[in-house]
PDB file of N, H, CA, C and O in Angstrom:
ATOM      1  N   MET A   1    -161.210  52.380  13.598  1.00  0.00           N
ATOM      2  CA  MET A   1    -160.153  53.011  12.848  1.00  0.00           C
ATOM      3  C   MET A   1    -159.349  51.916  12.143  1.00  0.00           C
ATOM      4  O   MET A   1    -159.032  50.887  12.741  1.00  0.00           O
ATOM      5  N   SER A   2    -159.032  52.139  10.903  1.00  0.00           N
ATOM      6  H   SER A   2    -159.290  52.974  10.417  1.00  0.00           H
ATOM      7  CA  SER A   2    -158.318  51.111  10.148  1.00  0.00           C
ATOM      8  C   SER A   2    -156.845  51.047  10.555  1.00  0.00           C
ATOM      9  O   SER A   2    -156.318  51.981  11.160  1.00  0.00           O
ATOM     10  N   GLN A   3    -156.205  49.960  10.224  1.00  0.00           N
ATOM     11  H   GLN A   3    -156.634  49.202   9.733  1.00  0.00           H
ATOM     12  CA  GLN A   3    -154.801  49.738  10.554  1.00  0.00           C
ATOM     13  C   GLN A   3    -153.906  50.802   9.918  1.00  0.00           C
ATOM     14  O   GLN A   3    -152.907  51.215  10.506  1.00  0.00           O
ATOM     15  N   PHE A   4    -154.273  51.244   8.708  1.00  0.00           N
ATOM     16  H   PHE A   4    -155.085  50.909   8.229  1.00  0.00           H
ATOM     17  CA  PHE A   4    -153.494  52.261   8.007  1.00  0.00           C
ATOM     18  C   PHE A   4    -153.415  53.549   8.821  1.00  0.00           C
ATOM     19  O   PHE A   4    -152.330  54.107   8.979  1.00  0.00           O
ATOM     20  N   TYR A   5    -154.528  54.023   9.333  1.00  0.00           N
ATOM     21  H   TYR A   5    -155.410  53.570   9.205  1.00  0.00           H
ATOM     22  CA  TYR A   5    -154.551  55.271  10.093  1.00  0.00           C
ATOM     23  C   TYR A   5    -153.833  55.124  11.437  1.00  0.00           C
ATOM     24  O   TYR A   5    -153.233  56.080  11.929  1.00  0.00           O
ATOM     25  N   LYS A   6    -153.894  53.951  12.018  1.00  0.00           N
ATOM     26  H   LYS A   6    -154.382  53.175  11.619  1.00  0.00           H
ATOM     27  CA  LYS A   6    -153.157  53.711  13.259  1.00  0.00           C
ATOM     28  C   LYS A   6    -151.657  53.790  13.012  1.00  0.00           C
ATOM     29  O   LYS A   6    -150.917  54.353  13.819  1.00  0.00           O
ATOM     30  N   ASN A   7    -151.207  53.220  11.889  1.00  0.00           N
ATOM     31  H   ASN A   7    -151.808  52.762  11.233  1.00  0.00           H
ATOM     32  CA  ASN A   7    -149.784  53.281  11.546  1.00  0.00           C
ATOM     33  C   ASN A   7    -149.335  54.718  11.278  1.00  0.00           C
ATOM     34  O   ASN A   7    -148.264  55.131  11.722  1.00  0.00           O
ATOM     35  N   ILE A   8    -150.147  55.467  10.559  1.00  0.00           N
ATOM     36  H   ILE A   8    -151.017  55.131  10.198  1.00  0.00           H
ATOM     37  CA  ILE A   8    -149.818  56.869  10.275  1.00  0.00           C
ATOM     38  C   ILE A   8    -149.730  57.650  11.579  1.00  0.00           C
ATOM     39  O   ILE A   8    -148.796  58.431  11.761  1.00  0.00           O
ATOM     40  N   ALA A   9    -150.676  57.458  12.485  1.00  0.00           N
ATOM     41  H   ALA A   9    -151.435  56.824  12.337  1.00  0.00           H
ATOM     42  CA  ALA A   9    -150.658  58.164  13.770  1.00  0.00           C
ATOM     43  C   ALA A   9    -149.423  57.787  14.577  1.00  0.00           C
ATOM     44  O   ALA A   9    -148.800  58.648  15.198  1.00  0.00           O
ATOM     45  N   LEU A  10    -149.071  56.526  14.572  1.00  0.00           N
ATOM     46  H   LEU A  10    -149.577  55.826  14.067  1.00  0.00           H
ATOM     47  CA  LEU A  10    -147.881  56.076  15.304  1.00  0.00           C
ATOM     48  C   LEU A  10    -146.625  56.719  14.744  1.00  0.00           C
ATOM     49  O   LEU A  10    -145.781  57.189  15.508  1.00  0.00           O
ATOM     50  N   TRP A  11    -146.483  56.749  13.426  1.00  0.00           N
ATOM     51  H   TRP A  11    -147.168  56.367  12.805  1.00  0.00           H
ATOM     52  CA  TRP A  11    -145.302  57.352  12.820  1.00  0.00           C
ATOM     53  C   TRP A  11    -145.245  58.862  13.038  1.00  0.00           C
ATOM     54  O   TRP A  11    -144.159  59.428  13.165  1.00  0.00           O
ATOM     55  N   MET A  12    -146.386  59.508  13.082  1.00  0.00           N
ATOM     56  H   MET A  12    -147.268  59.049  12.979  1.00  0.00           H
ATOM     57  CA  MET A  12    -146.418  60.945  13.371  1.00  0.00           C
ATOM     58  C   MET A  12    -145.956  61.214  14.801  1.00  0.00           C
ATOM     59  O   MET A  12    -145.211  62.163  15.046  1.00  0.00           O
ATOM     60  N   ILE A  13    -146.390  60.391  15.731  1.00  0.00           N
ATOM     61  H   ILE A  13    -146.994  59.619  15.532  1.00  0.00           H
ATOM     62  CA  ILE A  13    -145.968  60.548  17.121  1.00  0.00           C
ATOM     63  C   ILE A  13    -144.469  60.301  17.248  1.00  0.00           C
ATOM     64  O   ILE A  13    -143.769  61.047  17.932  1.00  0.00           O
ATOM     65  N   ILE A  14    -143.980  59.258  16.591  1.00  0.00           N
ATOM     66  H   ILE A  14    -144.549  58.651  16.036  1.00  0.00           H
ATOM     67  CA  ILE A  14    -142.543  58.967  16.617  1.00  0.00           C
ATOM     68  C   ILE A  14    -141.763  60.139  16.024  1.00  0.00           C
ATOM     69  O   ILE A  14    -140.725  60.528  16.561  1.00  0.00           O
ATOM     70  N   GLY A  15    -142.245  60.693  14.943  1.00  0.00           N
ATOM     71  H   GLY A  15    -143.088  60.378  14.507  1.00  0.00           H
ATOM     72  CA  GLY A  15    -141.586  61.837  14.314  1.00  0.00           C
ATOM     73  C   GLY A  15    -141.552  63.050  15.231  1.00  0.00           C
ATOM     74  O   GLY A  15    -140.528  63.725  15.332  1.00  0.00           O
ATOM     75  N   LEU A  16    -142.658  63.327  15.895  1.00  0.00           N
ATOM     76  H   LEU A  16    -143.490  62.778  15.813  1.00  0.00           H
ATOM     77  CA  LEU A  16    -142.697  64.465  16.809  1.00  0.00           C
ATOM     78  C   LEU A  16    -141.753  64.270  17.988  1.00  0.00           C
ATOM     79  O   LEU A  16    -141.100  65.218  18.424  1.00  0.00           O
ATOM     80  N   VAL A  17    -141.677  63.056  18.504  1.00  0.00           N
ATOM     81  H   VAL A  17    -142.208  62.285  18.151  1.00  0.00           H
ATOM     82  CA  VAL A  17    -140.748  62.773  19.603  1.00  0.00           C
ATOM     83  C   VAL A  17    -139.313  62.973  19.124  1.00  0.00           C
ATOM     84  O   VAL A  17    -138.503  63.551  19.848  1.00  0.00           O
ATOM     85  N   MET A  18    -138.986  62.514  17.935  1.00  0.00           N
ATOM     86  H   MET A  18    -139.644  62.045  17.347  1.00  0.00           H
ATOM     87  CA  MET A  18    -137.632  62.671  17.401  1.00  0.00           C
ATOM     88  C   MET A  18    -137.280  64.152  17.223  1.00  0.00           C
ATOM     89  O   MET A  18    -136.174  64.569  17.566  1.00  0.00           O
ATOM     90  N   VAL A  19    -138.201  64.938  16.696  1.00  0.00           N
ATOM     91  H   VAL A  19    -139.099  64.599  16.417  1.00  0.00           H
ATOM     92  CA  VAL A  19    -137.956  66.376  16.534  1.00  0.00           C
ATOM     93  C   VAL A  19    -137.747  67.021  17.898  1.00  0.00           C
ATOM     94  O   VAL A  19    -136.851  67.849  18.060  1.00  0.00           O
ATOM     95  N   GLY A  20    -138.560  66.652  18.875  1.00  0.00           N
ATOM     96  H   GLY A  20    -139.288  65.980  18.744  1.00  0.00           H
ATOM     97  CA  GLY A  20    -138.403  67.195  20.223  1.00  0.00           C
ATOM     98  C   GLY A  20    -137.062  66.847  20.834  1.00  0.00           C
ATOM     99  O   GLY A  20    -136.427  67.694  21.461  1.00  0.00           O
ATOM    100  N   LEU A  21    -136.625  65.617  20.660  1.00  0.00           N
ATOM    101  H   LEU A  21    -137.141  64.928  20.151  1.00  0.00           H
ATOM    102  CA  LEU A  21    -135.317  65.216  21.178  1.00  0.00           C
ATOM    103  C   LEU A  21    -134.187  65.961  20.480  1.00  0.00           C
ATOM    104  O   LEU A  21    -133.223  66.379  21.122  1.00  0.00           O
ATOM    105  N   PHE A  22    -134.305  66.126  19.178  1.00  0.00           N
ATOM    106  H   PHE A  22    -135.088  65.786  18.656  1.00  0.00           H
ATOM    107  CA  PHE A  22    -133.288  66.863  18.438  1.00  0.00           C
ATOM    108  C   PHE A  22    -133.194  68.300  18.933  1.00  0.00           C
ATOM    109  O   PHE A  22    -132.095  68.819  19.124  1.00  0.00           O
ATOM    110  N   GLN A  23    -134.338  68.945  19.140  1.00  0.00           N
ATOM    111  H   GLN A  23    -135.231  68.523  18.985  1.00  0.00           H
ATOM    112  CA  GLN A  23    -134.336  70.321  19.616  1.00  0.00           C
ATOM    113  C   GLN A  23    -133.758  70.426  21.022  1.00  0.00           C
ATOM    114  O   GLN A  23    -133.112  71.420  21.354  1.00  0.00           O
ATOM    115  N   THR A  24    -133.982  69.424  21.837  1.00  0.00           N
ATOM    116  H   THR A  24    -134.508  68.617  21.567  1.00  0.00           H
ATOM    117  CA  THR A  24    -133.488  69.448  23.210  1.00  0.00           C
ATOM    118  C   THR A  24    -131.974  69.311  23.258  1.00  0.00           C
ATOM    119  O   THR A  24    -131.311  70.008  24.026  1.00  0.00           O
ATOM    120  N   PHE A  25    -131.426  68.421  22.444  1.00  0.00           N
ATOM    121  H   PHE A  25    -131.965  67.856  21.819  1.00  0.00           H
ATOM    122  CA  PHE A  25    -130.000  68.137  22.500  1.00  0.00           C
ATOM    123  C   PHE A  25    -129.193  68.805  21.400  1.00  0.00           C
ATOM    124  O   PHE A  25    -128.008  68.508  21.250  1.00  0.00           O
ATOM    125  N   ASN A  26    -129.785  69.677  20.644  1.00  0.00           N
ATOM    126  H   ASN A  26    -130.748  69.918  20.766  1.00  0.00           H
ATOM    127  CA  ASN A  26    -129.097  70.376  19.577  1.00  0.00           C
ATOM    128  C   ASN A  26    -128.037  71.305  20.174  1.00  0.00           C
ATOM    129  O   ASN A  26    -128.374  72.161  20.991  1.00  0.00           O
ATOM    130  N   PRO A  27    -126.764  71.158  19.787  1.00  0.00           N
ATOM    131  CA  PRO A  27    -125.713  71.979  20.386  1.00  0.00           C
ATOM    132  C   PRO A  27    -125.809  73.454  20.063  1.00  0.00           C
ATOM    133  O   PRO A  27    -125.204  74.264  20.766  1.00  0.00           O
ATOM    134  N   THR A  28    -126.543  73.841  19.030  1.00  0.00           N
ATOM    135  H   THR A  28    -127.034  73.184  18.459  1.00  0.00           H
ATOM    136  CA  THR A  28    -126.679  75.250  18.701  1.00  0.00           C
ATOM    137  C   THR A  28    -127.661  75.960  19.601  1.00  0.00           C
ATOM    138  O   THR A  28    -127.847  77.170  19.472  1.00  0.00           O
ATOM    139  N   ASN A  29    -128.301  75.238  20.517  1.00  0.00           N
ATOM    140  H   ASN A  29    -128.150  74.255  20.622  1.00  0.00           H
ATOM    141  CA  ASN A  29    -129.228  75.867  21.451  1.00  0.00           C
ATOM    142  C   ASN A  29    -128.540  76.493  22.644  1.00  0.00           C
ATOM    143  O   ASN A  29    -129.213  77.060  23.504  1.00  0.00           O
ATOM    144  N   LYS A  30    -127.225  76.410  22.728  1.00  0.00           N
ATOM    145  H   LYS A  30    -126.678  75.949  22.029  1.00  0.00           H
ATOM    146  CA  LYS A  30    -126.519  76.995  23.854  1.00  0.00           C
ATOM    147  C   LYS A  30    -126.745  78.504  23.862  1.00  0.00           C
ATOM    148  O   LYS A  30    -126.669  79.170  22.830  1.00  0.00           O
ATOM    149  N   LYS A  31    -127.017  79.007  25.026  1.00  0.00           N
ATOM    150  H   LYS A  31    -127.078  78.465  25.864  1.00  0.00           H
ATOM    151  CA  LYS A  31    -127.253  80.441  25.129  1.00  0.00           C
ATOM    152  C   LYS A  31    -125.940  81.181  24.937  1.00  0.00           C
ATOM    153  O   LYS A  31    -124.922  80.834  25.535  1.00  0.00           O
ATOM    154  N   SER A  32    -125.977  82.189  24.109  1.00  0.00           N
ATOM    155  H   SER A  32    -126.804  82.471  23.623  1.00  0.00           H
ATOM    156  CA  SER A  32    -124.787  82.988  23.878  1.00  0.00           C
ATOM    157  C   SER A  32    -125.179  84.455  23.872  1.00  0.00           C
ATOM    158  O   SER A  32    -126.338  84.806  23.648  1.00  0.00           O
ATOM    159  N   ASN A  33    -124.213  85.284  24.115  1.00  0.00           N
ATOM    160  H   ASN A  33    -123.272  84.999  24.296  1.00  0.00           H
ATOM    161  CA  ASN A  33    -124.427  86.726  24.135  1.00  0.00           C
ATOM    162  C   ASN A  33    -123.596  87.356  23.039  1.00  0.00           C
ATOM    163  O   ASN A  33    -122.450  86.969  22.811  1.00  0.00           O
ATOM    164  N   GLU A  34    -124.183  88.329  22.364  1.00  0.00           N
ATOM    165  H   GLU A  34    -125.114  88.643  22.550  1.00  0.00           H
ATOM    166  CA  GLU A  34    -123.420  89.091  21.395  1.00  0.00           C
ATOM    167  C   GLU A  34    -122.745  90.233  22.141  1.00  0.00           C
ATOM    168  O   GLU A  34    -123.380  90.946  22.918  1.00  0.00           O
ATOM    169  N   ILE A  35    -121.470  90.392  21.898  1.00  0.00           N
ATOM    170  H   ILE A  35    -120.954  89.813  21.267  1.00  0.00           H
ATOM    171  CA  ILE A  35    -120.739  91.504  22.501  1.00  0.00           C
ATOM    172  C   ILE A  35    -120.060  92.281  21.391  1.00  0.00           C
ATOM    173  O   ILE A  35    -119.752  91.729  20.334  1.00  0.00           O
ATOM    174  N   VAL A  36    -119.829  93.548  21.628  1.00  0.00           N
ATOM    175  H   VAL A  36    -120.079  93.996  22.486  1.00  0.00           H
ATOM    176  CA  VAL A  36    -119.150  94.374  20.631  1.00  0.00           C
ATOM    177  C   VAL A  36    -117.656  94.073  20.679  1.00  0.00           C
ATOM    178  O   VAL A  36    -117.144  93.576  21.682  1.00  0.00           O
ATOM    179  N   TYR A  37    -116.968  94.379  19.589  1.00  0.00           N
ATOM    180  H   TYR A  37    -117.384  94.784  18.775  1.00  0.00           H
ATOM    181  CA  TYR A  37    -115.569  94.000  19.447  1.00  0.00           C
ATOM    182  C   TYR A  37    -114.687  94.634  20.520  1.00  0.00           C
ATOM    183  O   TYR A  37    -113.763  93.994  21.021  1.00  0.00           O
ATOM    184  N   SER A  38    -114.965  95.880  20.872  1.00  0.00           N
ATOM    185  H   SER A  38    -115.715  96.401  20.464  1.00  0.00           H
ATOM    186  CA  SER A  38    -114.148  96.541  21.895  1.00  0.00           C
ATOM    187  C   SER A  38    -114.304  95.849  23.248  1.00  0.00           C
ATOM    188  O   SER A  38    -113.338  95.746  24.003  1.00  0.00           O
ATOM    189  N   ASP A  39    -115.509  95.375  23.559  1.00  0.00           N
ATOM    190  H   ASP A  39    -116.294  95.459  22.945  1.00  0.00           H
ATOM    191  CA  ASP A  39    -115.704  94.614  24.800  1.00  0.00           C
ATOM    192  C   ASP A  39    -114.960  93.280  24.736  1.00  0.00           C
ATOM    193  O   ASP A  39    -114.405  92.824  25.736  1.00  0.00           O
ATOM    194  N   PHE A  40    -114.954  92.660  23.557  1.00  0.00           N
ATOM    195  H   PHE A  40    -115.406  93.030  22.745  1.00  0.00           H
ATOM    196  CA  PHE A  40    -114.218  91.414  23.376  1.00  0.00           C
ATOM    197  C   PHE A  40    -112.728  91.622  23.646  1.00  0.00           C
ATOM    198  O   PHE A  40    -112.106  90.828  24.351  1.00  0.00           O
ATOM    199  N   LEU A  41    -112.159  92.688  23.086  1.00  0.00           N
ATOM    200  H   LEU A  41    -112.665  93.333  22.513  1.00  0.00           H
ATOM    201  CA  LEU A  41    -110.745  92.970  23.296  1.00  0.00           C
ATOM    202  C   LEU A  41    -110.443  93.226  24.771  1.00  0.00           C
ATOM    203  O   LEU A  41    -109.417  92.777  25.283  1.00  0.00           O
ATOM    204  N   ARG A  42    -111.332  93.944  25.452  1.00  0.00           N
ATOM    205  H   ARG A  42    -112.165  94.308  25.036  1.00  0.00           H
ATOM    206  CA  ARG A  42    -111.144  94.211  26.876  1.00  0.00           C
ATOM    207  C   ARG A  42    -111.179  92.923  27.678  1.00  0.00           C
ATOM    208  O   ARG A  42    -110.352  92.722  28.567  1.00  0.00           O
ATOM    209  N   GLU A  43    -112.136  92.041  27.371  1.00  0.00           N
ATOM    210  H   GLU A  43    -112.808  92.204  26.648  1.00  0.00           H
ATOM    211  CA  GLU A  43    -112.254  90.763  28.079  1.00  0.00           C
ATOM    212  C   GLU A  43    -111.006  89.902  27.862  1.00  0.00           C
ATOM    213  O   GLU A  43    -110.550  89.222  28.781  1.00  0.00           O
ATOM    214  N   VAL A  44    -110.458  89.934  26.653  1.00  0.00           N
ATOM    215  H   VAL A  44    -110.828  90.487  25.906  1.00  0.00           H
ATOM    216  CA  VAL A  44    -109.241  89.172  26.363  1.00  0.00           C
ATOM    217  C   VAL A  44    -108.071  89.728  27.166  1.00  0.00           C
ATOM    218  O   VAL A  44    -107.313  88.971  27.773  1.00  0.00           O
ATOM    219  N   SER A  45    -107.924  91.051  27.167  1.00  0.00           N
ATOM    220  H   SER A  45    -108.540  91.665  26.674  1.00  0.00           H
ATOM    221  CA  SER A  45    -106.789  91.651  27.879  1.00  0.00           C
ATOM    222  C   SER A  45    -106.883  91.447  29.387  1.00  0.00           C
ATOM    223  O   SER A  45    -105.863  91.433  30.076  1.00  0.00           O
ATOM    224  N   GLU A  46    -108.101  91.288  29.903  1.00  0.00           N
ATOM    225  H   GLU A  46    -108.930  91.300  29.343  1.00  0.00           H
ATOM    226  CA  GLU A  46    -108.276  91.064  31.335  1.00  0.00           C
ATOM    227  C   GLU A  46    -108.265  89.574  31.692  1.00  0.00           C
ATOM    228  O   GLU A  46    -108.397  89.215  32.862  1.00  0.00           O
ATOM    229  N   GLY A  47    -108.108  88.706  30.685  1.00  0.00           N
ATOM    230  H   GLY A  47    -108.001  88.997  29.734  1.00  0.00           H
ATOM    231  CA  GLY A  47    -107.975  87.270  30.928  1.00  0.00           C
ATOM    232  C   GLY A  47    -109.273  86.574  31.285  1.00  0.00           C
ATOM    233  O   GLY A  47    -109.251  85.556  31.977  1.00  0.00           O
ATOM    234  N   ARG A  48    -110.394  87.091  30.837  1.00  0.00           N
ATOM    235  H   ARG A  48    -110.412  87.918  30.275  1.00  0.00           H
ATOM    236  CA  ARG A  48    -111.699  86.500  31.161  1.00  0.00           C
ATOM    237  C   ARG A  48    -112.221  85.553  30.086  1.00  0.00           C
ATOM    238  O   ARG A  48    -113.334  85.041  30.204  1.00  0.00           O
ATOM    239  N   ILE A  49    -111.441  85.317  29.049  1.00  0.00           N
ATOM    240  H   ILE A  49    -110.537  85.733  28.953  1.00  0.00           H
ATOM    241  CA  ILE A  49    -111.874  84.453  27.953  1.00  0.00           C
ATOM    242  C   ILE A  49    -110.954  83.242  27.893  1.00  0.00           C
ATOM    243  O   ILE A  49    -109.731  83.379  27.910  1.00  0.00           O
ATOM    244  N   THR A  50    -111.554  82.046  27.823  1.00  0.00           N
ATOM    245  H   THR A  50    -112.548  81.934  27.809  1.00  0.00           H
ATOM    246  CA  THR A  50    -110.761  80.821  27.833  1.00  0.00           C
ATOM    247  C   THR A  50    -110.666  80.151  26.474  1.00  0.00           C
ATOM    248  O   THR A  50    -109.748  79.366  26.238  1.00  0.00           O
ATOM    249  N   GLU A  51    -111.599  80.447  25.574  1.00  0.00           N
ATOM    250  H   GLU A  51    -112.345  81.084  25.765  1.00  0.00           H
ATOM    251  CA  GLU A  51    -111.653  79.726  24.297  1.00  0.00           C
ATOM    252  C   GLU A  51    -112.184  80.661  23.219  1.00  0.00           C
ATOM    253  O   GLU A  51    -113.153  81.383  23.452  1.00  0.00           O
ATOM    254  N   VAL A  52    -111.565  80.659  22.044  1.00  0.00           N
ATOM    255  H   VAL A  52    -110.777  80.072  21.854  1.00  0.00           H
ATOM    256  CA  VAL A  52    -111.998  81.520  20.940  1.00  0.00           C
ATOM    257  C   VAL A  52    -111.925  80.743  19.637  1.00  0.00           C
ATOM    258  O   VAL A  52    -110.963  80.018  19.385  1.00  0.00           O
ATOM    259  N   THR A  53    -112.974  80.905  18.796  1.00  0.00           N
ATOM    260  H   THR A  53    -113.756  81.494  19.001  1.00  0.00           H
ATOM    261  CA  THR A  53    -112.987  80.350  17.449  1.00  0.00           C
ATOM    262  C   THR A  53    -113.329  81.480  16.489  1.00  0.00           C
ATOM    263  O   THR A  53    -114.351  82.146  16.649  1.00  0.00           O
ATOM    264  N   ILE A  54    -112.481  81.697  15.497  1.00  0.00           N
ATOM    265  H   ILE A  54    -111.650  81.156  15.367  1.00  0.00           H
ATOM    266  CA  ILE A  54    -112.706  82.757  14.515  1.00  0.00           C
ATOM    267  C   ILE A  54    -113.036  82.104  13.186  1.00  0.00           C
ATOM    268  O   ILE A  54    -112.266  81.297  12.665  1.00  0.00           O
ATOM    269  N   GLN A  55    -114.210  82.469  12.634  1.00  0.00           N
ATOM    270  H   GLN A  55    -114.836  83.125  13.057  1.00  0.00           H
ATOM    271  CA  GLN A  55    -114.653  81.957  11.333  1.00  0.00           C
ATOM    272  C   GLN A  55    -115.065  83.151  10.485  1.00  0.00           C
ATOM    273  O   GLN A  55    -116.177  83.662  10.620  1.00  0.00           O
ATOM    274  N   GLY A  56    -114.183  83.588   9.628  1.00  0.00           N
ATOM    275  H   GLY A  56    -113.280  83.173   9.519  1.00  0.00           H
ATOM    276  CA  GLY A  56    -114.478  84.755   8.801  1.00  0.00           C
ATOM    277  C   GLY A  56    -114.635  85.993   9.668  1.00  0.00           C
ATOM    278  O   GLY A  56    -113.711  86.384  10.381  1.00  0.00           O
ATOM    279  N   ASP A  57    -115.817  86.610   9.604  1.00  0.00           N
ATOM    280  H   ASP A  57    -116.568  86.292   9.025  1.00  0.00           H
ATOM    281  CA  ASP A  57    -116.104  87.808  10.388  1.00  0.00           C
ATOM    282  C   ASP A  57    -116.700  87.492  11.753  1.00  0.00           C
ATOM    283  O   ASP A  57    -116.995  88.408  12.521  1.00  0.00           O
ATOM    284  N   PHE A  58    -116.879  86.241  12.062  1.00  0.00           N
ATOM    285  H   PHE A  58    -116.640  85.497  11.438  1.00  0.00           H
ATOM    286  CA  PHE A  58    -117.531  85.839  13.312  1.00  0.00           C
ATOM    287  C   PHE A  58    -116.515  85.297  14.309  1.00  0.00           C
ATOM    288  O   PHE A  58    -115.618  84.528  13.963  1.00  0.00           O
ATOM    289  N   ILE A  59    -116.683  85.720  15.543  1.00  0.00           N
ATOM    290  H   ILE A  59    -117.411  86.345  15.824  1.00  0.00           H
ATOM    291  CA  ILE A  59    -115.830  85.243  16.635  1.00  0.00           C
ATOM    292  C   ILE A  59    -116.746  84.610  17.670  1.00  0.00           C
ATOM    293  O   ILE A  59    -117.672  85.251  18.168  1.00  0.00           O
ATOM    294  N   LYS A  60    -116.484  83.350  17.990  1.00  0.00           N
ATOM    295  H   LYS A  60    -115.733  82.829  17.586  1.00  0.00           H
ATOM    296  CA  LYS A  60    -117.241  82.651  19.025  1.00  0.00           C
ATOM    297  C   LYS A  60    -116.268  82.248  20.114  1.00  0.00           C
ATOM    298  O   LYS A  60    -115.088  82.016  19.852  1.00  0.00           O
ATOM    299  N   GLY A  61    -116.765  82.167  21.327  1.00  0.00           N
ATOM    300  H   GLY A  61    -117.724  82.355  21.539  1.00  0.00           H
ATOM    301  CA  GLY A  61    -115.877  81.757  22.387  1.00  0.00           C
ATOM    302  C   GLY A  61    -116.591  81.527  23.700  1.00  0.00           C
ATOM    303  O   GLY A  61    -117.819  81.544  23.787  1.00  0.00           O
ATOM    304  N   ARG A  62    -115.772  81.310  24.725  1.00  0.00           N
ATOM    305  H   ARG A  62    -114.774  81.297  24.655  1.00  0.00           H
ATOM    306  CA  ARG A  62    -116.302  81.013  26.051  1.00  0.00           C
ATOM    307  C   ARG A  62    -115.599  81.898  27.082  1.00  0.00           C
ATOM    308  O   ARG A  62    -114.382  82.081  27.048  1.00  0.00           O
ATOM    309  N   PHE A  63    -116.398  82.435  27.991  1.00  0.00           N
ATOM    310  H   PHE A  63    -117.386  82.286  28.019  1.00  0.00           H
ATOM    311  CA  PHE A  63    -115.860  83.198  29.104  1.00  0.00           C
ATOM    312  C   PHE A  63    -115.304  82.268  30.160  1.00  0.00           C
ATOM    313  O   PHE A  63    -115.657  81.089  30.203  1.00  0.00           O
ATOM    314  N   LEU A  64    -114.451  82.780  30.999  1.00  0.00           N
ATOM    315  H   LEU A  64    -114.164  83.737  30.964  1.00  0.00           H
ATOM    316  CA  LEU A  64    -113.900  82.021  32.115  1.00  0.00           C
ATOM    317  C   LEU A  64    -115.018  81.546  33.045  1.00  0.00           C
ATOM    318  O   LEU A  64    -114.905  80.493  33.672  1.00  0.00           O
ATOM    319  N   SER A  65    -116.084  82.320  33.128  1.00  0.00           N
ATOM    320  H   SER A  65    -116.176  83.175  32.618  1.00  0.00           H
ATOM    321  CA  SER A  65    -117.221  81.968  33.991  1.00  0.00           C
ATOM    322  C   SER A  65    -118.086  80.849  33.408  1.00  0.00           C
ATOM    323  O   SER A  65    -118.959  80.323  34.097  1.00  0.00           O
ATOM    324  N   GLY A  66    -117.851  80.481  32.140  1.00  0.00           N
ATOM    325  H   GLY A  66    -117.142  80.909  31.580  1.00  0.00           H
ATOM    326  CA  GLY A  66    -118.598  79.389  31.519  1.00  0.00           C
ATOM    327  C   GLY A  66    -119.598  79.822  30.476  1.00  0.00           C
ATOM    328  O   GLY A  66    -120.075  78.983  29.712  1.00  0.00           O
ATOM    329  N   GLY A  67    -119.936  81.095  30.408  1.00  0.00           N
ATOM    330  H   GLY A  67    -119.549  81.777  31.029  1.00  0.00           H
ATOM    331  CA  GLY A  67    -120.879  81.591  29.407  1.00  0.00           C
ATOM    332  C   GLY A  67    -120.264  81.658  28.027  1.00  0.00           C
ATOM    333  O   GLY A  67    -119.042  81.676  27.881  1.00  0.00           O
ATOM    334  N   PHE A  68    -121.101  81.694  27.028  1.00  0.00           N
ATOM    335  H   PHE A  68    -122.094  81.679  27.146  1.00  0.00           H
ATOM    336  CA  PHE A  68    -120.644  81.749  25.635  1.00  0.00           C
ATOM    337  C   PHE A  68    -120.932  83.118  25.037  1.00  0.00           C
ATOM    338  O   PHE A  68    -121.850  83.815  25.470  1.00  0.00           O
ATOM    339  N   PHE A  69    -120.134  83.498  24.033  1.00  0.00           N
ATOM    340  H   PHE A  69    -119.388  82.932  23.682  1.00  0.00           H
ATOM    341  CA  PHE A  69    -120.393  84.722  23.273  1.00  0.00           C
ATOM    342  C   PHE A  69    -120.204  84.451  21.804  1.00  0.00           C
ATOM    343  O   PHE A  69    -120.373  85.352  20.982  1.00  0.00           O
TER     344      PHE A  69
END
């Protein structure tokens, strides 16, 4: 096998490892649950939500138990 093909194979392996690492540590991979707005309001009134971020029509946050929505 020529040196050129060895270099291409090495760079392909490096690229695949980098993509795998990115997918593993990507913060958007956190498991989250979609909840309806009325359930969200109930959870807030019962004090089960510790963190909320509102972006336009989307509400993201964290439950007291540690889960995300």
